SELORO-762011 format. One record per atom (N, C-alpha, C): residue in one letter; chain; atom name; x, z, y. Coordinates in steps of 0.05 Angstrom, whole numbers. Layout:
REM SELORO-762011
<r><type>A</type><mol>A</mol><atom>CA</atom><X>X</X><Z>Z</Z><Y>Y</Y></r>
...
REM end
This chain:
REM SELORO-762011
<r><type>M</type><mol>A</mol><atom>N</atom><X>-203</X><Z>374</Z><Y>-464</Y></r>
<r><type>M</type><mol>A</mol><atom>CA</atom><X>-207</X><Z>353</Z><Y>-485</Y></r>
<r><type>M</type><mol>A</mol><atom>C</atom><X>-216</X><Z>329</Z><Y>-471</Y></r>
<r><type>I</type><mol>A</mol><atom>N</atom><X>-213</X><Z>307</Z><Y>-474</Y></r>
<r><type>I</type><mol>A</mol><atom>CA</atom><X>-221</X><Z>285</Z><Y>-465</Y></r>
<r><type>I</type><mol>A</mol><atom>C</atom><X>-226</X><Z>262</Z><Y>-497</Y></r>
<r><type>G</type><mol>A</mol><atom>N</atom><X>-258</X><Z>268</Z><Y>-498</Y></r>
<r><type>G</type><mol>A</mol><atom>CA</atom><X>-262</X><Z>248</Z><Y>-524</Y></r>
<r><type>G</type><mol>A</mol><atom>C</atom><X>-255</X><Z>250</Z><Y>-545</Y></r>
<r><type>G</type><mol>A</mol><atom>N</atom><X>-237</X><Z>281</Z><Y>-556</Y></r>
<r><type>G</type><mol>A</mol><atom>CA</atom><X>-216</X><Z>288</Z><Y>-579</Y></r>
<r><type>G</type><mol>A</mol><atom>C</atom><X>-190</X><Z>284</Z><Y>-580</Y></r>
<r><type>I</type><mol>A</mol><atom>N</atom><X>-186</X><Z>265</Z><Y>-549</Y></r>
<r><type>I</type><mol>A</mol><atom>CA</atom><X>-162</X><Z>272</Z><Y>-552</Y></r>
<r><type>I</type><mol>A</mol><atom>C</atom><X>-139</X><Z>290</Z><Y>-536</Y></r>
<r><type>G</type><mol>A</mol><atom>N</atom><X>-116</X><Z>306</Z><Y>-560</Y></r>
<r><type>G</type><mol>A</mol><atom>CA</atom><X>-108</X><Z>332</Z><Y>-537</Y></r>
<r><type>G</type><mol>A</mol><atom>C</atom><X>-76</X><Z>326</Z><Y>-533</Y></r>
<r><type>I</type><mol>A</mol><atom>N</atom><X>-75</X><Z>347</Z><Y>-531</Y></r>
<r><type>I</type><mol>A</mol><atom>CA</atom><X>-39</X><Z>347</Z><Y>-517</Y></r>
<r><type>I</type><mol>A</mol><atom>C</atom><X>-19</X><Z>331</Z><Y>-537</Y></r>
<r><type>P</type><mol>A</mol><atom>N</atom><X>-30</X><Z>339</Z><Y>-568</Y></r>
<r><type>P</type><mol>A</mol><atom>CA</atom><X>-10</X><Z>332</Z><Y>-585</Y></r>
<r><type>P</type><mol>A</mol><atom>C</atom><X>-14</X><Z>292</Z><Y>-586</Y></r>
<r><type>E</type><mol>A</mol><atom>N</atom><X>-45</X><Z>286</Z><Y>-592</Y></r>
<r><type>E</type><mol>A</mol><atom>CA</atom><X>-49</X><Z>263</Z><Y>-595</Y></r>
<r><type>E</type><mol>A</mol><atom>C</atom><X>-26</X><Z>244</Z><Y>-560</Y></r>
<r><type>L</type><mol>A</mol><atom>N</atom><X>-40</X><Z>256</Z><Y>-540</Y></r>
<r><type>L</type><mol>A</mol><atom>CA</atom><X>-14</X><Z>249</Z><Y>-512</Y></r>
<r><type>L</type><mol>A</mol><atom>C</atom><X>12</X><Z>245</Z><Y>-513</Y></r>
<r><type>L</type><mol>A</mol><atom>N</atom><X>19</X><Z>269</Z><Y>-530</Y></r>
<r><type>L</type><mol>A</mol><atom>CA</atom><X>50</X><Z>265</Z><Y>-526</Y></r>
<r><type>L</type><mol>A</mol><atom>C</atom><X>58</X><Z>246</Z><Y>-552</Y></r>
<r><type>L</type><mol>A</mol><atom>N</atom><X>44</X><Z>240</Z><Y>-563</Y></r>
<r><type>L</type><mol>A</mol><atom>CA</atom><X>52</X><Z>221</Z><Y>-590</Y></r>
<r><type>L</type><mol>A</mol><atom>C</atom><X>46</X><Z>186</Z><Y>-574</Y></r>
<r><type>I</type><mol>A</mol><atom>N</atom><X>26</X><Z>184</Z><Y>-562</Y></r>
<r><type>I</type><mol>A</mol><atom>CA</atom><X>23</X><Z>150</Z><Y>-542</Y></r>
<r><type>I</type><mol>A</mol><atom>C</atom><X>44</X><Z>149</Z><Y>-529</Y></r>
<r><type>F</type><mol>A</mol><atom>N</atom><X>63</X><Z>186</Z><Y>-510</Y></r>
<r><type>F</type><mol>A</mol><atom>CA</atom><X>81</X><Z>173</Z><Y>-486</Y></r>
<r><type>F</type><mol>A</mol><atom>C</atom><X>102</X><Z>166</Z><Y>-512</Y></r>
<r><type>G</type><mol>A</mol><atom>N</atom><X>112</X><Z>180</Z><Y>-536</Y></r>
<r><type>G</type><mol>A</mol><atom>CA</atom><X>131</X><Z>174</Z><Y>-541</Y></r>
<r><type>G</type><mol>A</mol><atom>C</atom><X>135</X><Z>147</Z><Y>-556</Y></r>
<r><type>I</type><mol>A</mol><atom>N</atom><X>112</X><Z>137</Z><Y>-568</Y></r>
<r><type>I</type><mol>A</mol><atom>CA</atom><X>109</X><Z>110</Z><Y>-583</Y></r>
<r><type>I</type><mol>A</mol><atom>C</atom><X>112</X><Z>84</Z><Y>-551</Y></r>
<r><type>L</type><mol>A</mol><atom>N</atom><X>104</X><Z>86</Z><Y>-524</Y></r>
<r><type>L</type><mol>A</mol><atom>CA</atom><X>92</X><Z>82</Z><Y>-508</Y></r>
<r><type>L</type><mol>A</mol><atom>C</atom><X>128</X><Z>82</Z><Y>-493</Y></r>
<r><type>L</type><mol>A</mol><atom>N</atom><X>145</X><Z>99</Z><Y>-497</Y></r>
<r><type>L</type><mol>A</mol><atom>CA</atom><X>174</X><Z>112</Z><Y>-484</Y></r>
<r><type>L</type><mol>A</mol><atom>C</atom><X>191</X><Z>85</Z><Y>-510</Y></r>
<r><type>L</type><mol>A</mol><atom>N</atom><X>182</X><Z>88</Z><Y>-532</Y></r>
<r><type>L</type><mol>A</mol><atom>CA</atom><X>205</X><Z>78</Z><Y>-557</Y></r>
<r><type>L</type><mol>A</mol><atom>C</atom><X>195</X><Z>49</Z><Y>-552</Y></r>
<r><type>L</type><mol>A</mol><atom>N</atom><X>178</X><Z>29</Z><Y>-540</Y></r>
<r><type>L</type><mol>A</mol><atom>CA</atom><X>175</X><Z>8</Z><Y>-538</Y></r>
<r><type>L</type><mol>A</mol><atom>C</atom><X>191</X><Z>-8</Z><Y>-515</Y></r>
<r><type>F</type><mol>A</mol><atom>N</atom><X>179</X><Z>5</Z><Y>-491</Y></r>
<r><type>F</type><mol>A</mol><atom>CA</atom><X>195</X><Z>-4</Z><Y>-462</Y></r>
<r><type>F</type><mol>A</mol><atom>C</atom><X>217</X><Z>12</Z><Y>-455</Y></r>
<r><type>G</type><mol>A</mol><atom>N</atom><X>220</X><Z>33</Z><Y>-469</Y></r>
<r><type>G</type><mol>A</mol><atom>CA</atom><X>252</X><Z>44</Z><Y>-458</Y></r>
<r><type>G</type><mol>A</mol><atom>C</atom><X>241</X><Z>54</Z><Y>-424</Y></r>
<r><type>A</type><mol>A</mol><atom>N</atom><X>261</X><Z>86</Z><Y>-417</Y></r>
<r><type>A</type><mol>A</mol><atom>CA</atom><X>256</X><Z>96</Z><Y>-398</Y></r>
<r><type>A</type><mol>A</mol><atom>C</atom><X>251</X><Z>89</Z><Y>-364</Y></r>
<r><type>R</type><mol>A</mol><atom>N</atom><X>274</X><Z>64</Z><Y>-375</Y></r>
<r><type>R</type><mol>A</mol><atom>CA</atom><X>276</X><Z>45</Z><Y>-344</Y></r>
<r><type>R</type><mol>A</mol><atom>C</atom><X>250</X><Z>34</Z><Y>-338</Y></r>
<r><type>K</type><mol>A</mol><atom>N</atom><X>240</X><Z>22</Z><Y>-355</Y></r>
<r><type>K</type><mol>A</mol><atom>CA</atom><X>213</X><Z>5</Z><Y>-342</Y></r>
<r><type>K</type><mol>A</mol><atom>C</atom><X>179</X><Z>26</Z><Y>-349</Y></r>
<r><type>L</type><mol>A</mol><atom>N</atom><X>185</X><Z>53</Z><Y>-358</Y></r>
<r><type>L</type><mol>A</mol><atom>CA</atom><X>164</X><Z>54</Z><Y>-350</Y></r>
<r><type>L</type><mol>A</mol><atom>C</atom><X>149</X><Z>71</Z><Y>-319</Y></r>
<r><type>P</type><mol>A</mol><atom>N</atom><X>166</X><Z>71</Z><Y>-305</Y></r>
<r><type>P</type><mol>A</mol><atom>CA</atom><X>160</X><Z>79</Z><Y>-281</Y></r>
<r><type>P</type><mol>A</mol><atom>C</atom><X>154</X><Z>52</Z><Y>-266</Y></r>
<r><type>E</type><mol>A</mol><atom>N</atom><X>160</X><Z>29</Z><Y>-274</Y></r>
<r><type>E</type><mol>A</mol><atom>CA</atom><X>148</X><Z>10</Z><Y>-263</Y></r>
<r><type>E</type><mol>A</mol><atom>C</atom><X>117</X><Z>-8</Z><Y>-272</Y></r>
<r><type>I</type><mol>A</mol><atom>N</atom><X>114</X><Z>7</Z><Y>-306</Y></r>
<r><type>I</type><mol>A</mol><atom>CA</atom><X>89</X><Z>3</Z><Y>-313</Y></r>
<r><type>I</type><mol>A</mol><atom>C</atom><X>60</X><Z>24</Z><Y>-300</Y></r>
<r><type>G</type><mol>A</mol><atom>N</atom><X>75</X><Z>45</Z><Y>-298</Y></r>
<r><type>G</type><mol>A</mol><atom>CA</atom><X>66</X><Z>69</Z><Y>-280</Y></r>
<r><type>G</type><mol>A</mol><atom>C</atom><X>50</X><Z>54</Z><Y>-252</Y></r>
<r><type>R</type><mol>A</mol><atom>N</atom><X>77</X><Z>49</Z><Y>-237</Y></r>
<r><type>R</type><mol>A</mol><atom>CA</atom><X>65</X><Z>45</Z><Y>-205</Y></r>
<r><type>R</type><mol>A</mol><atom>C</atom><X>42</X><Z>18</Z><Y>-214</Y></r>
<r><type>G</type><mol>A</mol><atom>N</atom><X>54</X><Z>-4</Z><Y>-233</Y></r>
<r><type>G</type><mol>A</mol><atom>CA</atom><X>40</X><Z>-22</Z><Y>-226</Y></r>
<r><type>G</type><mol>A</mol><atom>C</atom><X>6</X><Z>-10</Z><Y>-235</Y></r>
<r><type>L</type><mol>A</mol><atom>N</atom><X>7</X><Z>3</Z><Y>-256</Y></r>
<r><type>L</type><mol>A</mol><atom>CA</atom><X>-26</X><Z>8</Z><Y>-265</Y></r>
<r><type>L</type><mol>A</mol><atom>C</atom><X>-33</X><Z>26</Z><Y>-235</Y></r>
<r><type>G</type><mol>A</mol><atom>N</atom><X>-17</X><Z>36</Z><Y>-225</Y></r>
<r><type>G</type><mol>A</mol><atom>CA</atom><X>-33</X><Z>58</Z><Y>-194</Y></r>
<r><type>G</type><mol>A</mol><atom>C</atom><X>-44</X><Z>35</Z><Y>-182</Y></r>
<r><type>E</type><mol>A</mol><atom>N</atom><X>-22</X><Z>20</Z><Y>-169</Y></r>
<r><type>E</type><mol>A</mol><atom>CA</atom><X>-25</X><Z>-8</Z><Y>-157</Y></r>
<r><type>E</type><mol>A</mol><atom>C</atom><X>-64</X><Z>-22</Z><Y>-160</Y></r>
<r><type>G</type><mol>A</mol><atom>N</atom><X>-61</X><Z>-34</Z><Y>-189</Y></r>
<r><type>G</type><mol>A</mol><atom>CA</atom><X>-80</X><Z>-39</Z><Y>-198</Y></r>
<r><type>G</type><mol>A</mol><atom>C</atom><X>-102</X><Z>-29</Z><Y>-199</Y></r>
<r><type>I</type><mol>A</mol><atom>N</atom><X>-104</X><Z>8</Z><Y>-188</Y></r>
<r><type>I</type><mol>A</mol><atom>CA</atom><X>-136</X><Z>10</Z><Y>-193</Y></r>
<r><type>I</type><mol>A</mol><atom>C</atom><X>-142</X><Z>18</Z><Y>-162</Y></r>
<r><type>R</type><mol>A</mol><atom>N</atom><X>-116</X><Z>25</Z><Y>-151</Y></r>
<r><type>R</type><mol>A</mol><atom>CA</atom><X>-124</X><Z>27</Z><Y>-130</Y></r>
<r><type>R</type><mol>A</mol><atom>C</atom><X>-134</X><Z>5</Z><Y>-113</Y></r>
<r><type>S</type><mol>A</mol><atom>N</atom><X>-119</X><Z>-17</Z><Y>-104</Y></r>
<r><type>S</type><mol>A</mol><atom>CA</atom><X>-136</X><Z>-56</Z><Y>-112</Y></r>
<r><type>S</type><mol>A</mol><atom>C</atom><X>-161</X><Z>-53</Z><Y>-118</Y></r>
<r><type>F</type><mol>A</mol><atom>N</atom><X>-170</X><Z>-41</Z><Y>-141</Y></r>
<r><type>F</type><mol>A</mol><atom>CA</atom><X>-203</X><Z>-50</Z><Y>-159</Y></r>
<r><type>F</type><mol>A</mol><atom>C</atom><X>-216</X><Z>-20</Z><Y>-133</Y></r>
<r><type>K</type><mol>A</mol><atom>N</atom><X>-211</X><Z>2</Z><Y>-133</Y></r>
<r><type>K</type><mol>A</mol><atom>CA</atom><X>-225</X><Z>15</Z><Y>-116</Y></r>
<r><type>K</type><mol>A</mol><atom>C</atom><X>-231</X><Z>2</Z><Y>-93</Y></r>
<r><type>S</type><mol>A</mol><atom>N</atom><X>-213</X><Z>0</Z><Y>-78</Y></r>
<r><type>S</type><mol>A</mol><atom>CA</atom><X>-208</X><Z>-16</Z><Y>-46</Y></r>
<r><type>S</type><mol>A</mol><atom>C</atom><X>-237</X><Z>-33</Z><Y>-52</Y></r>
<r><type>S</type><mol>A</mol><atom>N</atom><X>-232</X><Z>-52</Z><Y>-65</Y></r>
<r><type>S</type><mol>A</mol><atom>CA</atom><X>-245</X><Z>-84</Z><Y>-69</Y></r>
<r><type>S</type><mol>A</mol><atom>C</atom><X>-274</X><Z>-71</Z><Y>-87</Y></r>
<r><type>L</type><mol>A</mol><atom>N</atom><X>-283</X><Z>-44</Z><Y>-93</Y></r>
<r><type>L</type><mol>A</mol><atom>CA</atom><X>-308</X><Z>-38</Z><Y>-100</Y></r>
<r><type>L</type><mol>A</mol><atom>C</atom><X>-310</X><Z>-22</Z><Y>-71</Y></r>
<r><type>S</type><mol>A</mol><atom>N</atom><X>-310</X><Z>-12</Z><Y>-47</Y></r>
<r><type>S</type><mol>A</mol><atom>CA</atom><X>-312</X><Z>-2</Z><Y>-25</Y></r>
<r><type>S</type><mol>A</mol><atom>C</atom><X>-311</X><Z>-13</Z><Y>-8</Y></r>
<r><type>G</type><mol>A</mol><atom>N</atom><X>-294</X><Z>-36</Z><Y>-8</Y></r>
<r><type>G</type><mol>A</mol><atom>CA</atom><X>-293</X><Z>-47</Z><Y>18</Y></r>
<r><type>G</type><mol>A</mol><atom>C</atom><X>-276</X><Z>-54</Z><Y>42</Y></r>
<r><type>E</type><mol>A</mol><atom>N</atom><X>-253</X><Z>-28</Z><Y>29</Y></r>
<r><type>E</type><mol>A</mol><atom>CA</atom><X>-236</X><Z>-14</Z><Y>46</Y></r>
<r><type>E</type><mol>A</mol><atom>C</atom><X>-216</X><Z>-40</Z><Y>57</Y></r>
<r><type>E</type><mol>A</mol><atom>N</atom><X>-216</X><Z>-51</Z><Y>39</Y></r>
<r><type>E</type><mol>A</mol><atom>CA</atom><X>-190</X><Z>-82</Z><Y>39</Y></r>
<r><type>E</type><mol>A</mol><atom>C</atom><X>-204</X><Z>-96</Z><Y>56</Y></r>
<r><type>N</type><mol>A</mol><atom>N</atom><X>-227</X><Z>-106</Z><Y>72</Y></r>
<r><type>N</type><mol>A</mol><atom>CA</atom><X>-233</X><Z>-124</Z><Y>93</Y></r>
<r><type>N</type><mol>A</mol><atom>C</atom><X>-235</X><Z>-104</Z><Y>118</Y></r>
<r><type>K</type><mol>A</mol><atom>N</atom><X>-238</X><Z>-82</Z><Y>120</Y></r>
<r><type>K</type><mol>A</mol><atom>CA</atom><X>-234</X><Z>-60</Z><Y>142</Y></r>
<r><type>K</type><mol>A</mol><atom>C</atom><X>-198</X><Z>-64</Z><Y>146</Y></r>
<r><type>E</type><mol>A</mol><atom>N</atom><X>-180</X><Z>-68</Z><Y>128</Y></r>
<r><type>E</type><mol>A</mol><atom>CA</atom><X>-160</X><Z>-66</Z><Y>139</Y></r>
<r><type>E</type><mol>A</mol><atom>C</atom><X>-132</X><Z>-91</Z><Y>142</Y></r>
<r><type>E</type><mol>A</mol><atom>N</atom><X>-155</X><Z>-110</Z><Y>126</Y></r>
<r><type>E</type><mol>A</mol><atom>CA</atom><X>-151</X><Z>-138</Z><Y>137</Y></r>
<r><type>E</type><mol>A</mol><atom>C</atom><X>-160</X><Z>-151</Z><Y>170</Y></r>
<r><type>E</type><mol>A</mol><atom>N</atom><X>-178</X><Z>-146</Z><Y>182</Y></r>
<r><type>E</type><mol>A</mol><atom>CA</atom><X>-187</X><Z>-143</Z><Y>205</Y></r>
<r><type>E</type><mol>A</mol><atom>C</atom><X>-177</X><Z>-137</Z><Y>219</Y></r>
<r><type>K</type><mol>A</mol><atom>N</atom><X>-163</X><Z>-109</Z><Y>213</Y></r>
<r><type>K</type><mol>A</mol><atom>CA</atom><X>-143</X><Z>-91</Z><Y>236</Y></r>
<r><type>K</type><mol>A</mol><atom>C</atom><X>-121</X><Z>-108</Z><Y>240</Y></r>
<r><type>V</type><mol>A</mol><atom>N</atom><X>-108</X><Z>-111</Z><Y>216</Y></r>
<r><type>V</type><mol>A</mol><atom>CA</atom><X>-84</X><Z>-129</Z><Y>222</Y></r>
<r><type>V</type><mol>A</mol><atom>C</atom><X>-93</X><Z>-159</Z><Y>246</Y></r>
<r><type>V</type><mol>A</mol><atom>N</atom><X>-120</X><Z>-173</Z><Y>234</Y></r>
<r><type>V</type><mol>A</mol><atom>CA</atom><X>-124</X><Z>-196</Z><Y>248</Y></r>
<r><type>V</type><mol>A</mol><atom>C</atom><X>-120</X><Z>-191</Z><Y>275</Y></r>
<r><type>K</type><mol>A</mol><atom>N</atom><X>-133</X><Z>-158</Z><Y>285</Y></r>
<r><type>K</type><mol>A</mol><atom>CA</atom><X>-137</X><Z>-157</Z><Y>316</Y></r>
<r><type>K</type><mol>A</mol><atom>C</atom><X>-114</X><Z>-149</Z><Y>319</Y></r>
<r><type>A</type><mol>A</mol><atom>N</atom><X>-96</X><Z>-135</Z><Y>306</Y></r>
<r><type>A</type><mol>A</mol><atom>CA</atom><X>-68</X><Z>-131</Z><Y>316</Y></r>
<r><type>A</type><mol>A</mol><atom>C</atom><X>-48</X><Z>-157</Z><Y>329</Y></r>
<r><type>K</type><mol>A</mol><atom>N</atom><X>-56</X><Z>-174</Z><Y>313</Y></r>
<r><type>K</type><mol>A</mol><atom>CA</atom><X>-37</X><Z>-202</Z><Y>310</Y></r>
<r><type>K</type><mol>A</mol><atom>C</atom><X>-56</X><Z>-218</Z><Y>334</Y></r>
<r><type>E</type><mol>A</mol><atom>N</atom><X>-74</X><Z>-216</Z><Y>350</Y></r>
<r><type>E</type><mol>A</mol><atom>CA</atom><X>-94</X><Z>-229</Z><Y>364</Y></r>
<r><type>E</type><mol>A</mol><atom>C</atom><X>-82</X><Z>-214</Z><Y>383</Y></r>
<r><type>L</type><mol>A</mol><atom>N</atom><X>-73</X><Z>-184</Z><Y>390</Y></r>
<r><type>L</type><mol>A</mol><atom>CA</atom><X>-74</X><Z>-170</Z><Y>411</Y></r>
<r><type>L</type><mol>A</mol><atom>C</atom><X>-36</X><Z>-177</Z><Y>413</Y></r>
<r><type>E</type><mol>A</mol><atom>N</atom><X>-26</X><Z>-173</Z><Y>394</Y></r>
<r><type>E</type><mol>A</mol><atom>CA</atom><X>5</X><Z>-188</Z><Y>397</Y></r>
<r><type>E</type><mol>A</mol><atom>C</atom><X>19</X><Z>-185</Z><Y>427</Y></r>
<r><type>P</type><mol>A</mol><atom>N</atom><X>5</X><Z>-217</Z><Y>432</Y></r>
<r><type>P</type><mol>A</mol><atom>CA</atom><X>13</X><Z>-235</Z><Y>442</Y></r>
<r><type>P</type><mol>A</mol><atom>C</atom><X>4</X><Z>-218</Z><Y>478</Y></r>
<r><type>E</type><mol>A</mol><atom>N</atom><X>-21</X><Z>-212</Z><Y>477</Y></r>
<r><type>E</type><mol>A</mol><atom>CA</atom><X>-23</X><Z>-192</Z><Y>507</Y></r>
<r><type>E</type><mol>A</mol><atom>C</atom><X>-3</X><Z>-176</Z><Y>515</Y></r>
<r><type>I</type><mol>A</mol><atom>N</atom><X>3</X><Z>-159</Z><Y>490</Y></r>
<r><type>I</type><mol>A</mol><atom>CA</atom><X>20</X><Z>-138</Z><Y>488</Y></r>
<r><type>I</type><mol>A</mol><atom>C</atom><X>40</X><Z>-150</Z><Y>505</Y></r>
<r><type>K</type><mol>A</mol><atom>N</atom><X>57</X><Z>-168</Z><Y>482</Y></r>
<r><type>K</type><mol>A</mol><atom>CA</atom><X>82</X><Z>-183</Z><Y>504</Y></r>
<r><type>K</type><mol>A</mol><atom>C</atom><X>75</X><Z>-186</Z><Y>531</Y></r>
<r><type>E</type><mol>A</mol><atom>N</atom><X>60</X><Z>-204</Z><Y>533</Y></r>
<r><type>E</type><mol>A</mol><atom>CA</atom><X>67</X><Z>-204</Z><Y>562</Y></r>
<r><type>E</type><mol>A</mol><atom>C</atom><X>61</X><Z>-182</Z><Y>588</Y></r>
<r><type>E</type><mol>A</mol><atom>N</atom><X>46</X><Z>-164</Z><Y>581</Y></r>
<r><type>E</type><mol>A</mol><atom>CA</atom><X>45</X><Z>-143</Z><Y>601</Y></r>
<r><type>E</type><mol>A</mol><atom>C</atom><X>65</X><Z>-126</Z><Y>602</Y></r>
<r><type>K</type><mol>A</mol><atom>N</atom><X>89</X><Z>-128</Z><Y>574</Y></r>
<r><type>K</type><mol>A</mol><atom>CA</atom><X>110</X><Z>-111</Z><Y>579</Y></r>
<r><type>K</type><mol>A</mol><atom>C</atom><X>128</X><Z>-130</Z><Y>598</Y></r>
<r><type>K</type><mol>A</mol><atom>N</atom><X>127</X><Z>-155</Z><Y>594</Y></r>
<r><type>K</type><mol>A</mol><atom>CA</atom><X>147</X><Z>-176</Z><Y>609</Y></r>
<r><type>K</type><mol>A</mol><atom>C</atom><X>132</X><Z>-176</Z><Y>643</Y></r>
<r><type>V</type><mol>A</mol><atom>N</atom><X>107</X><Z>-165</Z><Y>649</Y></r>
<r><type>V</type><mol>A</mol><atom>CA</atom><X>100</X><Z>-162</Z><Y>674</Y></r>
<r><type>V</type><mol>A</mol><atom>C</atom><X>109</X><Z>-130</Z><Y>679</Y></r>
<r><type>E</type><mol>A</mol><atom>N</atom><X>117</X><Z>-103</Z><Y>671</Y></r>
<r><type>E</type><mol>A</mol><atom>CA</atom><X>127</X><Z>-92</Z><Y>671</Y></r>
<r><type>E</type><mol>A</mol><atom>C</atom><X>153</X><Z>-88</Z><Y>682</Y></r>
<r><type>T</type><mol>A</mol><atom>N</atom><X>156</X><Z>-114</Z><Y>660</Y></r>
<r><type>T</type><mol>A</mol><atom>CA</atom><X>196</X><Z>-110</Z><Y>669</Y></r>
<r><type>T</type><mol>A</mol><atom>C</atom><X>206</X><Z>-118</Z><Y>703</Y></r>
<r><type>T</type><mol>A</mol><atom>N</atom><X>193</X><Z>-133</Z><Y>703</Y></r>
<r><type>T</type><mol>A</mol><atom>CA</atom><X>190</X><Z>-157</Z><Y>729</Y></r>
<r><type>T</type><mol>A</mol><atom>C</atom><X>191</X><Z>-129</Z><Y>753</Y></r>
<r><type>E</type><mol>A</mol><atom>N</atom><X>162</X><Z>-120</Z><Y>752</Y></r>
<r><type>E</type><mol>A</mol><atom>CA</atom><X>151</X><Z>-94</Z><Y>764</Y></r>
<r><type>E</type><mol>A</mol><atom>C</atom><X>173</X><Z>-76</Z><Y>773</Y></r>
<r><type>K</type><mol>A</mol><atom>N</atom><X>184</X><Z>-74</Z><Y>747</Y></r>
<r><type>K</type><mol>A</mol><atom>CA</atom><X>221</X><Z>-52</Z><Y>760</Y></r>
<r><type>K</type><mol>A</mol><atom>C</atom><X>234</X><Z>-67</Z><Y>766</Y></r>
<r><type>E</type><mol>A</mol><atom>N</atom><X>240</X><Z>-89</Z><Y>759</Y></r>
<r><type>E</type><mol>A</mol><atom>CA</atom><X>263</X><Z>-107</Z><Y>772</Y></r>
<r><type>E</type><mol>A</mol><atom>C</atom><X>257</X><Z>-102</Z><Y>800</Y></r>
<r><type>K</type><mol>A</mol><atom>N</atom><X>232</X><Z>-112</Z><Y>813</Y></r>
<r><type>K</type><mol>A</mol><atom>CA</atom><X>222</X><Z>-114</Z><Y>839</Y></r>
<r><type>K</type><mol>A</mol><atom>C</atom><X>220</X><Z>-90</Z><Y>855</Y></r>
<r><type>T</type><mol>A</mol><atom>N</atom><X>218</X><Z>-59</Z><Y>854</Y></r>
<r><type>T</type><mol>A</mol><atom>CA</atom><X>221</X><Z>-42</Z><Y>857</Y></r>
<r><type>T</type><mol>A</mol><atom>C</atom><X>252</X><Z>-23</Z><Y>860</Y></r>
<r><type>Q</type><mol>A</mol><atom>N</atom><X>264</X><Z>-37</Z><Y>835</Y></r>
<r><type>Q</type><mol>A</mol><atom>CA</atom><X>298</X><Z>-28</Z><Y>836</Y></r>
<r><type>Q</type><mol>A</mol><atom>C</atom><X>316</X><Z>-39</Z><Y>865</Y></r>
<r><type>A</type><mol>A</mol><atom>N</atom><X>302</X><Z>-73</Z><Y>868</Y></r>
<r><type>A</type><mol>A</mol><atom>CA</atom><X>325</X><Z>-85</Z><Y>886</Y></r>
<r><type>A</type><mol>A</mol><atom>C</atom><X>309</X><Z>-81</Z><Y>919</Y></r>
REM end
């Protein structure tokens, strides 16, 4: 038990939430809470900054990758001709 909250209390809380928000809204609320907790944890650990750096690096390399593909296709055309 967490601080005196047992299964009957949790069921009562869930029942009240179900009455207040309805069955359609509860998954959306849970999803929003989960995303909020994940973003909070990542901001504390600094993981978000690492992911942003990866995205920035990928965007910087994108033009180079496209140029390499163009070179490869022109080389293939030369060998086929």
